[in-house]
C-alpha positions in Angstrom: -8.2 41.9 38.3 -4.8 43.6 37.2 -1.7 41.7 36.5 -0.3 42.9 39.8 -3.2 41.9 41.8 -2.9 38.4 40.2 0.9 38.2 41.0 0.0 39.1 44.7 -2.6 36.8 44.9 -0.7 33.9 43.6 2.5 34.9 45.7 0.5 34.8 48.6 -1.3 31.5 48.0 2.2 30.0 47.2 3.3 30.9 50.5 6.2 33.0 49.2 7.3 36.3 50.5 8.3 38.9 48.1 11.9 38.4 49.0 11.6 34.6 48.3 9.8 35.1 44.9 12.6 37.5 44.0 15.2 35.1 44.7 13.6 32.6 42.5 13.4 34.8 39.5 16.5 36.7 40.2 15.0 39.9 41.2 15.0 41.8 44.4 11.8 42.4 46.8 11.4 46.0 45.6 10.9 45.0 42.1 8.5 42.3 43.1 6.6 45.0 44.9 6.6 47.2 41.8 5.3 44.3 39.7 2.1 43.8 42.3 1.6 47.4 42.5 1.6 47.9 38.6 4.3 50.4 39.0 6.0 48.6 36.1 3.8 49.1 33.0 4.6 45.9 31.0 6.4 42.8 32.4 9.4 42.1 30.4 8.9 38.9 28.4 12.1 37.5 30.0 10.6 37.6 33.6 7.1 36.0 32.3 8.3 32.4 32.3 10.5 32.5 35.6 7.9 34.3 37.2 4.7 31.7 36.1 7.1 28.9 37.1 8.0 30.0 40.6 4.4 30.6 41.1 3.1 27.5 39.3 1.0 29.1 36.8 0.8 29.1 33.2 2.8 31.8 31.3 -0.2 32.6 29.0 -2.1 33.5 32.3 0.3 36.2 32.7 0.7 37.3 29.1 -3.1 37.4 28.8 -3.2 39.9 31.9 0.1 41.6 30.7 -1.7 42.5 27.2 1.5 43.6 25.8 4.8 42.0 25.3 7.9 43.9 24.7 9.5 42.5 21.5 12.6 41.1 22.9 12.2 37.4 23.9 13.5 35.4 26.8 16.2 34.1 24.5 17.6 37.3 23.5 16.4 36.8 19.9 13.9 39.5 18.7 10.4 38.5 18.1 10.7 40.5 14.6 13.5 38.1 13.8 11.6 35.0 14.5 8.5 36.7 12.5 10.9 37.2 9.7 12.4 33.8 9.7 9.1 32.1 9.8 7.6 34.4 6.9 10.7 33.4 4.8 10.5 29.9 5.3 6.6 30.0 4.3 8.2 31.9 1.0 5.8 34.8 1.9 6.3 38.4 0.9 5.7 41.2 3.8 2.8 42.3 1.6 1.1 39.0 1.7 1.7 38.5 5.4 0.4 42.0 6.2 -2.6 41.4 4.0 -3.3 38.0 5.9 -3.2 39.7 9.3 -4.9 43.0 8.2 -1.7 45.2 8.3 0.1 47.3 5.7 3.1 46.0 4.4 5.2 48.9 6.3 3.8 48.1 9.3 4.4 44.4 9.0 8.2 45.6 8.3 8.1 47.5 11.3 7.2 44.4 13.4 10.1 42.5 11.8 12.4 45.2 12.4 11.4 45.6 16.4 10.5 49.2 15.9 7.0 48.4 17.6 8.3 48.0 21.1 5.2 46.5 22.7 3.3 43.8 21.0 -0.1 42.7 22.1 -0.9 39.2 22.7 -3.7 39.3 20.0 -1.2 40.5 17.3 1.4 37.4 18.1 -1.5 35.2 17.7 -2.4 36.6 14.3 1.4 36.4 13.4 1.5 32.9 14.5 -1.6 31.6 12.6 -0.6 33.5 9.4 2.8 31.8 9.9 1.6 28.5 10.9 3.7 28.5 14.0 2.9 28.6 17.6 2.9 31.6 19.4 5.3 30.3 21.9 7.8 29.8 19.1 7.5 33.5 18.1 8.2 34.7 21.8 11.2 32.4 22.0 9.8 29.8 24.4 10.2 27.0 21.9 13.5 26.2 20.4 12.4 26.1 16.7 9.4 25.6 14.6 8.4 23.2 12.3 9.1 23.4 8.5 6.4 23.7 6.4 6.6 20.1 5.3 6.8 19.0 9.0 3.6 20.7 9.5 1.9 19.2 6.5 2.9 15.8 7.7 1.4 16.5 11.0 -1.9 17.9 9.5 -2.2 14.5 7.3 -1.4 12.5 10.3 -3.9 14.1 12.5 -6.6 13.4 9.6 -5.7 9.5 9.8 -8.0 7.0 11.7 -6.2 4.5 14.2 -5.4 2.0 11.5 -3.5 4.6 9.2 -1.8 6.2 12.3 -0.6 2.5 13.2 0.5 1.9 9.6 2.7 5.2 9.5 4.0 4.5 12.9 5.3 1.1 11.6 6.8 2.6 8.5 8.7 5.4 10.5 9.8 2.6 13.0 11.2 0.5 9.8 13.2 3.4 8.3 14.6 4.5 11.8 15.7 1.1 12.3 17.2 1.2 8.8 19.3 4.4 9.8 20.6 2.9 12.8 22.1 -0.1 11.3 
């Protein structure tokens, strides 16, 4: 099934006309038809979330069918900028990041610089895993990523049993109360 067929199927099952769906996402009826007929090669990333919300589906469903995501994210921040910010916060070089995900240093830099115009979901997932961030963060769908320290704390917390988690929660509550006083 193509992304256009999927959008059409979900629009019909939601009981929406092309015009109604267009109004919900700020597009006209003709654009909706172009999406459904696959006349637009790859849906822009700033359309994926509003479209998914209007059709009551997961944005990931659309992304997987879309296969490539243009580097400009819905918040206007470039995908490459988020990759670079995440890499720098991990104190990682371009060469190291490229090695982890199986790319050359120069290709990795081209992603960071936004020179690669369409990025497959698989590549986004590789960057996310290597940088220890969520793919949604790289796409600009989450406001910020966790710091390395925060990520490590979460990983440690998840390893605890219920008694350990209760202890950590109690310590956090005491410290927050102290700050509020």
